Structure formats: structure tokens, C-alpha cells
N, C-alpha and C positions, 0 to 999 in steps of 0.2 A: 227382844225377848220379853214376854209378859211376866208379871209377877205371878208366881204360882198360887194356887188356892191355899187358904189356911187349913191347918189340920183340924181334926174334930175338937182338939183342945184350944183352938183359937190362935195358933202360932204358925209362922212360916215353917215349911219343912227345913230340915238341916241343910246347911250349905250357903254359899254366896249367890245372890240373885241380882243380876244387873237390871237396872230400871232407870228410866228417865224421870225427871221431876214431874212431868205430866202423869206418868204411870203411878208414881208415889201419891200424888194428889188424888187421883181417882180411887186408888185402893185404900188410902189411909187418911186423907185430908178432908173428908166430908162430915157433915153434921150427923151425929147419932143422938145421944141423949142431951147434949149440950153443944155450945159453940167451941168447946175446948180443942177438938181436932182441927177445926178450921183455923183457929188462932195459932196453934202450934205449927201447922203447915205453912201459914203465912210467914211466921218467924224463921222457919227452916228455909223457905224460899229466899228470904232476904239475906240470910247467912250464906247460903250457897252462892248467891249473886256476888256478895262481897268477896268470897273465896275466889271466884272466877275472875273478878276484877284484879286481884293480886297476882294471879297467874302461876302460883307455885304448887297448889294441891294437885295430887294425882287422882285421888278418889276420896269419897266419903262413905264410910260404913255406918249404916243405921241399925239400931238394935233396940230392945226394950219394949215397953208397953205400947209405944206409938205404932210399931209395926206388928201389932197383934189385933185381936178382936175386942180388946178392952174398950168399952164405950167412952171413957173419959180418962185418957192417959195423963199422968202427972207431968211428963216431960219427954224429951227425945234423947236417947242415948246415942252418941255418935263418936266415931274416930275419924280424924282427918289424916290421910296418908300423904306424906311428902316424898319427893325423890330422895334416894339415899344420900346424894351429894348436897342436899339442901342444908343450909346452916343459918 
């Protein structure tokens, strides 16, 4: 499922939207006014790869300015979801 278009205000529509790392990179990890988005996406990719190697995370929820139209987001807001039985 593709990432939906941003609203007129520059944000994703309400709700959860499934996306692959490739889709996230195309939608939010490209050059705009600076290299900031590229750098953040590279770090996110490395973090996700590390989570996958550990094998416990169920999903990662992204939020904040990175997943908006803001040209130079400060960071990436995220939540890592683990299985209920994870200790």
C-alpha cells in the first residue's frame, strides 16, 4: 500500500499507514533544501536494520516532522512496538 498524499497543511492524513523502507525513502528521505532528510533517512535505515537483526520488534511507528512536508526536519519521532510477552 502506498503512502497517501500529504494534506494541504503538509501532514499525512490521520491514521496508520503501512509502508516499506523503500516507500519511506522515496516519500521522505530525499533532498529538499538541505541534506538533512537524506542523513535522517540513512540513520533510520541503519536503526531499522539493527532492530531487524535483533529480531524482537513487531513494528516501528514514525511520526513528527520527518513524515511531513517540512523541508529540514530536526529529527525522527518513532515508537518501537514489541510483542506483549517481550521482556
